[in-house]
N, C-alpha and C positions, 0 to 999 in steps of 0.2 A: 834680344838685349836683356842683360841681367843687371838690374839697378837695385837689387836686394842689398841691404846694409847701408844704403845711402839716404841721409836725411834731405828734406827739401832744402833748397831748390834743385839740388844736383839731378835727381831723376828726371825732372821737367826739362832741364838743360840738356842731358843726354838724349831725351826723347826728340826734342825739337831739332838737334842737331842731326839726328838719324832720318827723320822724317823729311828734312830739307833735301836730303840726298835720294829719296825714294821715287822710283819712276812711277809714272801714272799707272794705276791698276794694281800696284803692289802693296804689300802689307808688312808692317813692322809689329812683332810681338815683344811685349816687355813684361818681366816680372819685377814686382815691386813688393817691399814688405813694410812700407811707411804709409799707413792710411791717407794722410793729407795729400800724398802724390796724385792719387786717382783724382781728386777734386781740383787739384791746381792743373793737371794735364788737360782735363775734359775742355775747359773754356778756351785754352790756347788752340786746342786741336780744331774746335769748332770754328774760331776765328780765321784759322788758316785753311779752312775748307776740308779737313780730314774728317772721316767717319771713324767713330770710336766705339769699342765694346770693352767693357771691364766685367770681370767675373772672378770670384774667389778661386784660389789655385792652391788651397792646402792651408794649413795652420798659420794664420795672419799673413797671408800672401795673396796678391791679386795678379791675374794676367790681363794685361792690356793690350788690345789689337787696334792698331791705327792703320787705316787704308786711304791712299790717295785715290780719289776717283778719276776716272778717265774723262777727260775734257770732252764735250760733244762737239762734233764738227758742225760749224756754221755754214749753212748753204747759202750762196749768193741769191 
């Protein structure tokens, strides 16, 4: 997902819509160039149970990876 050029809160909204449709075990990769987006997306992802990694991806850009973990099967 390319959210470059979008100020907050738009990258966060795009990411949350994308991860809501993400199957278990899959990952969403997002490019942003608005520094506060990384800080705004992280707590939301955590609250929703997603794993998140963020790393610099060039001049003033960040690559964010969000992964929906696989639910563990509960044995009776």
